[in-house]
C-alpha positions, 0 to 999 in steps of 0.5 A: 393085724397092725401091720396089715392096717398100716399097709392098707391105710395111706398117710393123709399127706401122701393121699393129698399129694396123690390127689393134687398130682392126679388133678394137675396131670389131668388138667395139663393132659387136657391142655396138651390135647387142646394145643394138639387139636388147635395146632394140628395140620394135615389130613392124618388127624386122629381124634382118639389120639387126644384121648391118649394124650389126656390119659397118658399124663395121669397114668404116668403120674400113678406109675411114678407114685408106684415106683417112688423110692423103690429101685427094684420096682422101677427096674422091673417097670423098665424091663416090662416096658422094653417088651411092649410092641407098639403096633400103631405107627406114628404118622406125624413126627409132631405126634411123638413130640406131644407124646413125650410132652405128656410123659414128661408132664406125668413124670413131673406131677408124679415126682411132686414138681408141680410148679416146674411142671405147670411152668414147663407146660405153659412155656411149651404150649406158648412155643407150639402156638407161636410156631403155628401162628407164624407158620414156622417150617412152612415151605416158601415154595409150592410144587405141582405136577401138571399132566396134560393128555389128548389126541391128534392134532395138538399144538405143542407150541401153544401149550409150552407158551402157556406154561412158560408164561406163568412166572414159575419155574417149569420143567418138562418131565415127559413127552409121550406120543402113542399113536393118535394120543399124547401126554405131557408132564410138567413140574411147576415150582411157584412162590407162595404168592403166585400159587393161585395162578395154577388154577388159571393155567389149568383153565387156559390149557383146557381150552387149547384144541386137542387137549382132552384131560388135564390133571394137577397133582401136589407131590408134597401132600402126605396122605394117611396110610 
């Protein structure tokens, strides 16, 4: 009976450590999710991923309390994780960074390294925010593909004069003529400060006689699948 009671009862100091670790993990998990939400760019935003980040840290913390000092249990856990198949693809490489950050935070809280865990979280959050504010990694140039189509007759010289006078690097990709219809495809490379000119080009080309359709594409844009 005493043995059963000893198994059920948890030492007060261990219970306090567990409570503090879970609290730190949850607070830092919310902080990680907040940083992710603030610094996210692009169209593939998933609100459910925030919940994943918040819950991942206390879950890893609980796991660390389970396997603490038990080599057999830790090896069994690693073996069980190796058979998990993740069916949700990672759409953004930054998502993987935040996942590892949440896991590392849970590991730190679960091993009672509270000070280092909090300091590391603050440092990483500051770095990510700084990268976001200075737009680190953003391309210095922006590329567009302009497709112009219409019917006969048309003035190719006028169109070429318009696109070459934009101050951008321009390259003709294709020039197709099919009966009374034609299609031209240009590739533009603008400096960031000249990016607004592309809309002016579209408006001017629309006024050229013979032009029926103008399409503007951004090949660097990544859409969620």
